[in-house]
N, C-alpha and C positions, 0 to 999 in steps of 0.2 A: 504493499500500499504506499510505498515511498512516493510514487508518482502523484497520487491523490493528495498526499501531505504537501508536496512542493506546490501543487496547483492551488491548494487552499491558502498557503502562505502568499502566493502571488496575488490571489484575489483580495486577501486582507490588506496587503501593501497598497494595491491600487485603490481600494476603497478609502484607506486612511489618507492617501495623497489627495484624493478628490475632496474629502471632508476638510482637510487643512486648507486647500485652495479656496473652497467655498466660504469657510469661516473667516479667513484672514485676508481675502482679496480686498485690495484698496487701502489696507492699513500700512502706515509707514513703518512701524516697528512690529514685526511678527516673527514667529519661529522660522517661516519660510525664508525671509530676508536674511535672518542671522545664519541659517544653514547655508544659504547661497554664498554669503560673504566668507564663511568659514572654508567652504570648498575652494573659493577663489584664492584665498590666502595660502591654502595648502598647496594647490597645484600651479599657482602662478610662477614660482621659481623654476619649475621644471617644464613649463610650456613656452615655446618660442613666441617672441613678441608678435610676429606676423600672424601666428595662429590665434593668439588672443584677440588681435584687432579684427581678423576675419570672423571669428566667433561673435564678437560684439556687433560688428556691422550686420551680420546675418540675422541675429536676434532683433536688432533695431529695425531692419527692413521687414522682417516677418510680422512684428507686432506693433510697430510704431509708424509704418508707412503703408499707404494703400497699395495692395498687390492682390493678384488673383490666386495666390498659391493655395490658400485654404479652400477656395472654391473648387480647385482642381482636386485637392485631397478629399474633399467632401464627395465629389463625383466618383473618385477612384474607390473609396470605401463602400459607397452605395452600390457601385457596379460589382464589386467583389462579393458583397452579400447577396445581391439578387442573382448573380451568376451562379453561385453555389446553390442557392435555393432552387433556381430553375433547373440546374443540371442534375441535382441529386434528390432533393426533397420533393420536388414536384412529381417526379416519376414514382417515388415510393408512395406518395399520397394517392396517386391515380391507381396504383396496384391495390391499395387498401379501400378503393371505391369512395374516396373523398370526392364530394361534388365539385364540379367545375366552378360553380358559383362561389363556394368557399375559397377555392384556390385563386380566383380572379380578384378577390378583395385586396390582397397586397399590391397588385398592379394598379388597381384603381386608386389606392391611397398614394402610390408612387406618382401618378399623374397629378393628383391634387397637391401633393407636397412640392413637386417640381414647379407647379403654377405659382404657389405662394412664395417659394424660394426665388423665383424669377422676379416677382413683384418686390420682394425685399431688396433685391440687388438693384433694380432699375428705378424704383420710385424715389423721387426726391424726398428726403426725410423732413423737409421744412427749412430750407436754407434761408437765412435772414439776409436780405439784400437791401440796397438803397430803395428799390421800388416797392418792396413788401414790408420794409421795416416799420414805417409809420402805421400801417394797418395792423401789424402784429403787436405793436405796443398796446393796442386797446383790446386784445383778445383776453388776456388774463390780468387781474390786478396784482400789484406787487405785495407780497406778504410782509415785507420790511424785516424779514428775518434771514431767509436764504437769498431773497431777491430784493434789490433796492432800486428805486427809480433814479434815473440820471446816470447810471453806470454805463460806461462805454467800453467796447472791446478794443484793446490797444492794437490788435492785429488787423481787424476788419474796419476799424475806425467808424463804428456804428453804435448807436445807443442800443443796449441789450434789452430785448423784451423780457418780461417775467417768464421764468422757467426755461430760458435759453442758456446755452453754454457753447463756448468755442471748442471745437474738436481739433486737437493738435494733429491728429492723423489725417483728417480730411482738409484741415486748414480752412474752416468755415464755421460760422455760428449757426447752430441748429435750434429751431424753435421746439419747445417741449422736449429737450434733449434727454434721452434715456441712457444710451451708451453707444460706443462704437463696437460693432460685431465684426470680427475678422473673418467669420465663416461666410458672411454675405458681402464682405468688403464694402460696407456702407454703415452710416450711422443709423440708429433707430431713433426716430423722432416723431413729431406730431403726425406726419402723413403716412408713415408706414409701420407704426406700432401695432395696428390691427393685423396687418399682413404677417408681421413677425410672430405675433401670438398664435395665429392660425398655422403658421409654418411649424412652430414648436409642437403644437398638439398633433398635427398631421404626421410628424416624424415619430412622435411617441406611439400613435395609433399604428403606424406602419411597422415599427419595431415589435410592438406587442402582438400584432397579428402574425408576423413571420415566426416569432417565438412560439406562439400557441400551436401553429400548424406543425412546426418542427417537433415540439414536445409530444404532440399527438402521434406523429409518425414514429418517434422513438418508443413511445409507450406501446404502440401496436407491434413494433419490432420485438420488444421484450416479451410480450404476451404470446406472439406466434412462435418465438424460439423456445419457449418453455423454461426460460432462465429462473422463473420464480419457483420452480420445483426442482431445479438442478442442484448438484452438489459438486464439491471439488476435494482434492486431496491436499492437505496443508503440508508444511515443511516437516512436520513430525510423522507424516504418513497416515494421518487420521482423516476420515471423511467428514467434511463440514458442509452444512447447507449454504447455498449461495445467497448471501445477504445483500443489503443495499450497496455497500461499498464494492463488492465484487461485481454487481451488475453495472455500476457506474464505470468501473475500470474496463469492463468488457465493452461498453458502448464507446469509450475513448479509443480503444484499440480497433474496434470494428468500423466506427464512423468518425475518424479524427477530424476531418474538415467540417463535418456537420456540427460536431460538438463545439469546436472553437467558434464557428459562426454563431451558434446559439448563445455561447457565453458572451460574445461581443454584442449581439443585439439586446440581450438582457441587461448588460452593463449600460448600453446607450439608453435603454428605456428608463432605467432607474435614475440615471444621471439627468436626462432631459425632462423626465416627469417632475422631479423636484424643481428644476429650473423653470419649467412651464407653469407649475402651480404658484411659484413665487411671483412670476410676472402676472399671472391671473389675479393674484391677491392685490398686486399693485394697481392693476386695472380697476378692480372693484373699489379701491379707496382713492383713485385718481392721483396716484403718485408715481413718479419715475424712479428708476433705480439710482440715478444721480441724486435725486432729492432724498431717497431713503438713506444713502450713504452719508450725505451731508448732514442730515438730521441727527446722525449718530457720531458726528465729528470725524468721519473718515474722509481722507483726501486722496485722490488718485496721484501716484508718483510717477506715472508712466513716462510722460514726455517732458514735463516741466517740473522737476523736483523742487527747485528754488521757489518758483511761483506757488506751487502746491503747499510748501511749508509756510509761506507767507499767508496764504488763504487760511491755513489751519490756525495760525496765530490770530487772525482777524475774525474768524468765525465764532459766533456766540455759542455758548454751551447749549447742548440739546434741550429743547423745550417740548416735551412729549404732548403737552396739551394742545399745541398748534400743529401737530404733525400732519394732519389731514386738512390743511387749509383750503385746498381746491376741490375737496370732495363735495358732490351734490347728490349723493345717494347712489347705491350700486347700479341701478338701471341707467340713470343719466350718465354715470361715469363710463359704463360700457358703451353707451351710444356715442360718447365723445371719442372713445378709442377707435371705433369702426367708422364713425362719421365725424372726422376732426373738424374743429372750428376753423372757419375761413377768416382771413384778415378783414378787419372792420374798416370799411371805407368811411372817410370823413365826410359828414354831411355838408352839403353846400348851404351857405347862409342865404 
């Protein structure tokens, strides 16, 4: 059972890393930053300077400059999952008389997901320009806590509307800024938050359906093989009934690609399901993730660590009584997500 033990350790390490990233993301002082600094100090003397610079430039380009690399990675991983599902699982399911209707659901979800994914990439998130700036100033009132009137963006040279933020990756101010998503190579803002939420839920539904069909196939394979009634000879020469660990190891050896595909989609489902529920909660209370972090005193250190530190010093202490300043009730908040407010035109006198 050494193989299962190593696999369990691998899963535990991965889940721990995801938990730490989710818990400490956006914080200036965190165990992740301290661990990264420790590794850098230990390996820096043994690493050539050109390799250090190449590594730093690569990371900066990946996460702090607009590029399509994560879009290509997204398509590659998706193609690998659906290729394995179509090549092996689909055939096994047809042999078990699974209906074509059930087997067509993952492909329908793939089409829906691709549609929302495309909209997230191509839709302007709500760029603040000279032509739209005056109208956007009247969309939301300033809460005078996180957003103050009369504050201008030093980069765009524009008065910042309430709930807007300058994105250092896209180099533009975005109205109702939520975050910059590297997977869609675009900001998530006022005009595409609804598409982003539907994209997250469609990916979760897609992963869940692929996982359920794969689990059903593996369950039928176990029942047909008679493993539940089988036995084996242990290292002491004694006959032992085949328990759950033996069946799992047998499936790993018989269907290795299917098992690893199943593990990947289950991992993706739980990771994105939590993220999707978090964004759905923010939609219900009409809050962005940028506002959620700011209300807790967290400041992004990604592209402008000096400016972020200054913002942290100037930011007031979290006041939880005014956290949901822009909430107008769950239904109205959701309507605002999927039908965003338009710039208010100034009435002629």
